[in-house]
C-alpha positions, -999 to 999 in steps of 0.1 A, spaced: 173 432 822 164 448 855 183 481 850 179 511 827 166 546 827 144 560 854 113 562 832 115 527 817 136 496 826 150 474 799 128 447 813 97 467 805 110 475 770 116 438 764 80 429 775 66 457 752 88 444 723 77 408 728 41 418 730 42 438 697 62 411 678 41 382 690 9 401 682 21 410 647 33 374 640 1 357 653 -22 380 633 -17 360 602 -17 326 619 20 323 626 30 305 658 52 319 685 68 303 715 94 311 741 123 296 761 133 311 794 169 303 804 197 315 826 225 289 834 200 263 822 166 261 804 140 270 830 108 270 810 97 263 775 64 276 761 55 256 730 47 275 698 10 283 692 -9 310 674 -36 334 686 -44 360 711 -43 336 741 -7 326 732 4 363 732 -12 368 766 4 337 779 39 349 768 33 384 783 20 369 816 50 346 819 74 375 813 56 396 839 58 368 865 95 363 861 113 374 893 134 405 892 170 403 902 179 418 936 210 435 922 232 432 892 258 405 894 293 418 901 319 413 874 353 401 886 
């Protein structure tokens, strides 16, 4: 997710998308959660509703480390 156009990385688009979707879903009391994984599950955020939950999701996405470089395909 750390590659893309000069103006906006796919990572930034992902964070924007998650923010909008989570906000739309929680407006009516729906609950949202997340699971961060790579080769294993690294973090689970249990589903909750409300503005604080949306901020928690966005904050955790922003804190994820960026990759140094794209993995090579062999």
